[in-house]
Structures are given as structure tokens and as C-alpha cells.
N, C-alpha and C positions, 0 to 999 in steps of 0.2 A: 604267478608273477607277471602274468600277461598284461602288459601296458605299453603305451607308446613311449619308448625309451629315447632320451636324448643321448648325445655322445658323452656328456658328463656322467649320466647314469651308467653307461656302458664302461666307462673308465673305472668308476668305483666298484661296480659289480665284478669287473674282471679281476680286480685285486682281491675281492672277497672270495671268489671261487677258484682263483688260480694262485692264491697265496693266503697268508694269514692276515685277514683284514684288521685284526685287533692288535697286531704287532706294528708299531709305528715305523719301524726301521725296515719293513719288508719292501723290496724293490718293486716298483711298478713297471719301469722300462727305462730305456736310455734316451737322452737327448743327444743324438749323434749328428754327424755332419749332414745327413740327408733330410734336414728340416723336419724334425719330430718323426722320424721313421717309426712306424707302429711295430715295435719289437714283438709285442705279445700277440698281435694278429687278431684281436677280437673286435676291432673296428671294421665293420663291413666294407668291402672294397668300393661300394657305391658312394661312401662318404668321402668328401673332399678332404685332402690332407690339411688344407688351409682351415677348414672348419674344426678339424681335430686340434690344430695348433691353437686356435682361438679359444676352444673350450679348456685346453690345458692352462692357458694364461688366466682364464676366468677362475678355475679351481685354485690356482696359485694365489690369485688376488683375494678370494673369499677365505683362504686358509684351510681348505679341505685337503690340499696336498702341499708339499714343499720340496724345494731342491736341496740336495745334499751332495757332497763329493765322496765317492767311494772308489778306492783303488785308482784315483786319478781321473775318474769320469763323473760328469754331472748326471745324477739320476733323480727320480721322483719317488717320494714316499707319501703314504697316506698319514694324515695327522689324526689325533684323537677326535678332533671336531669332525673330520671327514667320516670317521668310523661311526660316530653318533648319528650323523645325517643318514648314512647308509642304513643303519638299523631302524631309524625312524621311517624312511621311505620304503624300505624293503625288509620288513620284520622277519621274513623267512631266513634271512642271513643268520640271525641269532637263534631262532626257534628250531631250525633244522637240525641243530647239534644236540638238542635236548632229548632225553629219554621220554617215550610216550607214556602217559599216565593211564591209558586205556579208555579215556573218555572222548566223546565226540562233541563238537560244538554245532548246535543246530540253530539256524537262523530262519525265522518265518516272518512274513510281512503281508499286510493287507493295505495297499495304498491305492486310493481312488485315482481315476483317470486324469482328473484335473491337476494332479501332482505328478504327471508322467515324467517330467524332467528330473525331479528328485528321485523317482523310482528307478529311472535309467541310471542315474549316478550311483544309486545304491547297488544295483546289479553289477555295474562295472567295478565297484569297490570290492564286492564279494569275489568276483572272478580274479581280480588282481591279488587277492589273498589266497588264491587257489581253492576256494570253495567250489564244490560240484553241485549241480542241480539234482536234488533228490526227487522232487516233483514240483508242480507249479507253485511258485512263491515259497519254496522250501529248499534251503541250501545247507550243505554239510561239509565239515572239514575235521580232521583229527587234531588240528592245531588250536590252541587256546587264545582266541582273539576277543574274548568276551568283554573285558574292560575297555579295550581300545575301541571296539565297535559301539559300545554303549555311549561313550563320549562322542564318537563321530556322529551317531544317529541323533543325539541330543543337539549337537551343533547344526545339524541339517534341518532341525525342526520336525523330526518324525517320531518323537517320543510318543508312545501310546499306540503306534501303528505297527510296531515290530515286537517280536519275542525272540530273545536270545537265551539259550540254556544249554547245559551240558548233560549228556546221557551216555550210559554204558552200552545198553542193548539197543541197537538200531536196525538190525536185520536178522532174519533167520537163515540167510545164505551164509556160505563160508566167507570169511573175511577176504580171501583171495579173489573169489568171484565178485564180491561186493566192490572191492577196490578196482578191479579190472573194468567192471561195468561203468563206473563213474569217472575214472581217470585214464582209462586205456593205457595202463602202465606197461603192458607188454610191447606196445608200439614204441613207447619211449625207450624201453630197454633195448629194442632192436636198433634204434638210432644210435645209442651209446655203443653197442657192439660193433656196428658198422664203422664207427670212428676208431675203435680199438684195432680193427682189422687194417684200416688205412694207416694207423700209427705204426704198425709193424712194418708195413711197406715203406713208410717214410724213413724209418730207422736204417734202411739199407741204402738210402740215397746219400749223396755227398755234395758239399759245396752249396752254391746258390740254389740248386734244384731242391736240395733238402730243406733249406731255409724257407723257400716258397711253399713247399708242401706243409711244413710245420705251421706257417702263418695261416694257411687256409684251414688246417685242422683246428686251430685255436678259434678261428672265426666261426666254424661250424659248431664247435663245442659251446661257444657263447650263446648261439641261437638255441641250442637244445636246453641249456641251463635256464634260459628265460621261460621255457615251456614247462620245466620240471616243477611239480608241486611239492617236491622235497618231503615226501611222506615219511613218517617214522619208520625206522628199520624194521619194526615188528610187522608192518603192513606191506613190505616189499617182497617180491618173489625170491625164492632161494637162489636163483641164478642171476640176481640183480648185478649189473656191471657198471651202474652209473658212477658210484664212488671211485671205482678203479679207473674208469675212463677219465674222470676229472683229475685224478691224481697223476696218472701217467702222462697224459697229454700236456697238462700244465707244467710238467717238469722238463719238457723238451726245451 
């Protein structure tokens, strides 16, 4: 999912992973007296609140989110249109919840230097879909992006220069070692565990101090989510805590 995210992207992604993106009545956050206070905390502190407010207004105008009144307060919800946009721009939101079919998607290409610009765009596209580099010009993922990639490759004018196929046997290593080598999943798991440890400490705080700690935790969680390849459960280590961290921290 590694890509340059706009504030609007972060708003919609935050709903997806800190709530149920496909439920139109799920709350995003509150429009309270402090000018669009970032209740959920997943907008990085470096972002100006005025920029956040502008993007909220833009999402309201485009119909990706809407205002509703709940328990006497004005809140924001994601619409079905916003959910569709999210799935289109970030397909892992939907694919991550599916059971793995045991097949890998292999993407190979041979693109000449004169088309370097398109080749670079292709690499960036693969990385944004959490493909890992298996070897030079060969990328792999457990997710099935075959149809979408074929359409994208055709639109880019690279038809005939790439091969996309699915395969079951791709390594003689254990799946655990294979996944670790390509995605460094243990490092990601450590990051999630560190957040869980901090979450326990935050739970013992009170008042504004606790609110500030929660805000920072959700901001850190969003940054980890962006780096997470959301591999199928079958490929994750037995001590994987990513799902637990997302659930517990987002519930604060």
C-alpha cells in the first residue's frame, strides 16, 4: 500500500481499518468546537488542521462522506460512493479479508530503456499493491490482481512486454522463511507489538493526557497500516498481533 497519501486518502483509509468501511453509518469522527478536531488521530501532527478541514469539505462535496446527526452531535460517515472509491484506489481493503486460495500472482516484465518512464510507473504500481521483488524484473504477491493488472498494463501501452500468471509452487523454502525474506513480516509484527504495549500504558492514564496518548497511538497505527502488505492469514506467523493491535487501538 506504499504510496504518497493525501489527507483525503488517510481519512478514508482510517475508516476502513479503524471501523467497518462497508457500513455507511459507521462514524468517522466528530465535528466539535475546536475546528475539526482530529478525533481519531490518524492525521499526522505535521499536517495543518486547516488542510484537514479543507479535505473534509472536499470529500463532503464529492459525496464520499456525509454529515449526519447522532445523539445530538454532527458527525461524518462514509457513503457507498466513498467505499467504492476506497476499494478502487486501495484494493487491499477488500482483498485482505478474503481466504487465500493458495496461489501466487507472478508478474514478469522486459521493458527497454527507452520506456524507462513507463517501467518506473509499473514498478511503483506493483509496490503499491504490495508485490515483493523475487528477482530482477520478477515480482510476486499472494493476492489476485491479475485482471486489474492486465487492464492497467494494456492502458499503459505495455501489452506484450509483461507476463502475469498464477502459480502454486514458487519456492522450496518453508513458507515462513519465504515470506520473511520478501516482506520482513517479523519487523512489522514487532511494530504492532510495540503499539500494543504502549496501548496498555495509555489505558492507565486519565483525562487529556490519555486522549493525547490515544491520538498519537492511532497516528502511529495508521503509519504501520500503510506499510502492511495484509498477507493472508495462512502466511502470517503464529504470533502475529497485527489484527489484535488494529482492533484494540481503534476501539479506544
